[in-house]
Phi, psi and omega in degrees: 000148181289140179291139182281145179294152180305320184295339178294302180301317178300318180296311178303309179304311184300314182296314179296318179300326183257029166067027169298153182250150173060035177298124188226134180245131178232126179281117178246017186296333181282348184216357179251129177281349188258336188203160173267330184221146166250137172242119179257141176203160180247137175250145182291336180198168185297326180300314180292327178299315181287326178291320177298318178303314182291321176300315182297315182298313183297312184298313179298315182297321181294335180257017173067030177257122182301138175245081184289338179226130172209096187234162173093154181248140181304327177299338180279344179096002178200150174214156179228136178229122171257136173231108179061237184269014183237132175249120177260116180248113185250142189221163158274154186308312181301319181291321181296319183291316181297319191275327180060033185300324180300314180292325172295316176298321177296318180294316178299317178297323184288319179294326180291327178292324186280000000 
């Protein structure tokens, strides 16, 4: 099995350490030209969502990992931070359920494998 990029472990650890909920890793390397992994997580409120975004950006920068994308406002219910080969998509619970990104990514991955 291929070795996972450093930024994947760092992302998951950072999110779990800062109390993100429902942290989920999805391998998108077979169909995404932008990233190898998506890391999805839920924040309990907009303030925590903004703090998680800030923690991720700081962690990536402290580890010398480029952050080409850092988008979204906590008030919107979602933010996205890309660090190297990993895209972290953070949501408020209602937004995560409504958008259903995990299901979409799994469906795309399954279609690609068939």
